[in-house]
C-alpha positions, 0 to 999 in steps of 0.5 A, a space after each residue: 500500500 505504501 508503494 502504491 500511494 507513493 507511486 501514485 503521488 509520483 505519477 500525479 506530480 509528473 503528470 502535472 509537470 508534463 502538461 502545458 509545456 510553457 516557456 522559461 518565464 522565471 529568470 532563475 530557470 533561465 540562469 540555471 539553464 545558462 549555467 548548465 549549458 556553459 558547464 557542458 560546453 566548456 567542461 568547467 564544472 567547478 565554477 559555473 557561469 552564465 557566460 564563458 568568462 564570467 562566473 555566477 556569484 549569486 548562488 552556489 552551484 548544486 542546482 546547476 550541477 543537477 541540471 547539467 547531469 540530467 541534460 548530459 550535453 549542451 544541446 539537451 538543456 531545455 525546459 524539462 531538464 531545467 525543471 526536473 530537479 524540482 520534480 525530483 525534490 518534490 518526490 523526495 519530500 513525499 517519500 521522506 514524510 512517508 518514511 518519517 511516519 513509518 520511523 515513528 510507528 505511525 504509517 497511516 499518518 505518513 501516508 496521509 501527510 504525503 497525500 496532503 503534501 502532494 495535493 497542496 496547491 503551491 507545492 504542486 505549482 512549485 514542483 513545476 518551476 526550476 527553482 532551488 527551493 524545492 530541492 532545498 526542502 528535500 534536503 532539509 526534510 531528508 535531514 529531519 528523517 535521518 535526525 529522527 532515525 538517529 535519535 531512535 537507533 543511534 546509527 552512525 550511518 544516519 549521522 553520515 547521511 544527515 551530514 550529506 543532507 546538510 552539505 547538499 542544503 549548503 551547496 544549494 542555498 548557502 548558510 540558510 541551508 545550514 540554518 534550516 537543517 539546524 532548526 529541523 535537528 533542534 525540533 527533533 532533539 526537543 521533542 523526541 530525545 532531550 538526551 544530552 548525549 544525542 545533541 553532540 551527534 546532531 551538532 556533528 552533522 552540521 560541522 561535517 556538512 560545513 566541512 564537506 561544502 567548505 572547499 568549494 566556497 574557498 575555491 570560489 572566493 580565491 578564483 573570483 578574488 573575493 567577489 563571490 564572498 562579497 556578492 553572495 554572503 554580504 549582499 544576498 545573505 547578510 543584507 537580505 537577512 537584516 534588510 540593509 540592502 536594496 531588496 524588498 522586505 515584508 513584515 514579520 507576520 507575512 509567512 503565517 498569512 501567506 501560508 493560509 493561502 498557499 497551502 490550500 485546501 488543507 487549512 480550510 479543511 483543518 478549520 472545518 474539522 476543528 469547528 465540527 469536533 470542538 467539544 471532543 477536541 476539548 476532551 482529548 486535547 492531550 491526545 492531539 499534542 501528546 509528547 514524543 508524537 508526530 504531531 508535537 514533533 512536526 508542530 515544533 519543527 514547523 514553528 522553528 522554520 516559521 521563526 527562522 523565515 520570519 526573522 529575515 526582512 527579505 521574504 517571498 512565498 517560495 521560501 515557505 516550501 521548506 516548511 511544507 513537509 513538516 506542515 503536512 506531517 502535522 495535518 496528516 497526524 491531526 486528520 488521523 487523530 480526528 478519525 480516531 476520536 470519531 468512532 461514528 461511522 457517519 462522521 468517518 465517512 464524512 471525513 473521507 469525503 471531505 478529504 477526497 473533495 480537497 484532492 479534487 479541488 486541487 486537481 481542478 485548480 491546477 488544471 485551470 492554471 495549466 490549461 487556461 491561466 498559462 496560455 493567457 499569459 504566454 503571449 505577453 511573456 514570449 521571448 523565444 519568438 523574438 530570439 529567433 528574429 534576432 538570430 536572423 538579424 545578427 551574424 552567426 556567432 556575433 556576441 550580444 551585449 545586455 546593457 542595464 538589463 539581465 534578460 536571462 530567458 532571452 539570453 538562453 534562447 539566443 544561445 550565443 556569446 553574451 555579456 552583461 554590462 551595467 555602466 556606460 564606461 563598460 559599454 565604451 570599453 567593449 565598443 573600442 575592442 569590438 565595433 560595431 556591437 549589438 546591444 539589448 536594453 530596456 526602453 527606459 535606458 533608450 529614453 534616457 539616452 536616445 542617441 547612446 550614453 556618453 562615448 557611444 552612438 546607437 540606432 534601433 534595429 528591433 524591439 519587443 515592447 508588445 507581446 504576441 497578442 498586441 498588449 504590452 510585453 511583460 519585459 519590454 526590450 529593444 535591440 540596438 546597434 552601437 558604435 563608438 562616437 
């Protein structure tokens, strides 16, 4: 039965992944594709970059490595291979919550949790997007699984696998991956062990995970002469965490409110069950939050992750994915407890129907998003058509310069050498070496410098200001031919 449900959930996710083969809208997806393709073309895997001579200093390389390994060669890097690590991460999350339920002696709760997780709307949607967050959630959940197994069996191998999970989390997201795993391990220790002798073992997994990932960060620091450390650790971690940078921030209560929307339909079902069973819950509250139970462990795990996420000023809904497995375990154990409390067959059948109704609602909403919402927005986000037109206008293998604009999706579809420039003097320097040059920028830059920035002169060759449906494009761009003045 376990294999049947797990396999069904896997087919469920892969089914939605294959539907509606949309273009690369997300810049994160396109960046992953560019990095993976560059690695496969050059054979340089240790320090990947979007272009041959420019290493990527915004993220560690684990996700790019996964895309490159799945693709096999540069020509096979496409929508599917870029997003497949997210699908695999989602499947790992589903398998992990099933195994956590099995490890804690409640297989039914694990199965219910997997169904809850596999039918949460934002979880399914995120599995279709090639972002780091889903594999990061998988690594964090795996760490929670091995931490639980270690507290129960004291197996050295569980410590080793937990350390590898920490290493993967760090190489996916950096220090925050270590923090997420630490929150998971602390929740397990507080609720399942509380023995001092198990704490050094869990702490050792963090130390070993850092030690395994440290060589790459040292290499990146030396190879980029400190640029990676400054850009990634200072700007993308320190400034984001404290809100001292230019990146957007949200209030402390952002994630609890966002969760109530993103994890639907299960918060609505949970509220309905509480209202229906309020009297019985009052009499059996100790059973719902019994110490050393899945409910208590998953609740503390969830609250610690919410606390870590909420402390950071920079917030976005995708970061919540890491908390979904713990949340699904809580919901699964809560639904299981409600079914045990209600001995009435009518109530039990009603609960089963409500559970099935939530699954059907999720299927209908995701299907609507794939078959109606995506096609309606595709025309305003299309860059593939314009990329083909640009490749016909430009000579073969002629490089393109992105000035004041990081259009990763367009760069991916152009599939030609490119550079990203932010300052007029950088553009002038390129023109002095290679003239004339093809430049892609946004209309705001063109309105600021109609004839070109100081030291240059340009003329418009083409534009993608309107989408295929005639409406304003999601990301308007213009193609210019620039000359030194």
